[in-house]
N, C-alpha and C positions, 0 to 999 in steps of 0.2 A: 502533465507530468505527475500530478498527485494521484491520478487514477492508476497509473502504471505502478506506483509504489504499493498501492492497496492490493493490486492484483498479485503481487509477489508475496504478500503476507499470508499467513495461515490463520485458521481459526484459533483463537486464544484458548478455547476450552479443550478441543480435541487435538490440538497441535497439528492439524492438517490430515489426521487419520480418517476423519469422517464418522468415527464411532467413539463412544465414551467407555473406556475400559471398566470404570467403576460400575456402570449400569449394564454393560454388555449389550448396548443398543446403539442405534444411529444417533449422532449428535443432533440435538434439537436446535442448536444455535446456528448451524450452517446447513441443516437438512442433509447431512451426510456428504456434502461436497468437499469439506475441508477448507473452504475459502473463507477469507476474512469477513467478519461482520462486526459492525460497531456494537451491537448488543452483546456479543460474546466478549469483546474487549471490556465493556462496562461491567459485565458479570464477574469476570476474573478480577477486576480491580476492587470490587466490594463483596466478594463471595464469603460465605461462612465456611470456616475450616471444616473439612470433611474427614479429618484424621480418625474419627471414631469408627469409620467403616473398615479401616485396615489395621494399622499398627499403633494407633494413638500417638505417633511420633511425627509423621510426615503427612501433609495434606496431599491426597492423590490427584487433586486438580491442578495445583500450582507447584507441586513437588518441593514445597518449602516446609521448614520445621513447623510443628503445630503452632497455630496463631489464633486460637480462640480464647476468649476471656469470659469466663462465667464464674459465678460464686461456688459452683461445685468442684472447681479445680480439676477439670478433666485431663490435664497434662500428667496426672499421676497414673502410672501403669497399674493395671489390675491383672495379677497373675494367679495361677492356681495356688491353693493353700497347702 
């Protein structure tokens, strides 16, 4: 029964799409299949926030508010002068 549950789950990184929007390429965690892998689940659990690539407010991988913690305080938005 445990195998059946895993088959229904989707890749934690690409959400079952098979590609990573941020990179514009095939998801390396599921090899483009969109299927669940334990390594994808582990990566999402401990990933570094990627908000710097987009709006500096939301992480594009987990879709949650910026969650990185550095001494440079990257949560501050940098706008045009």
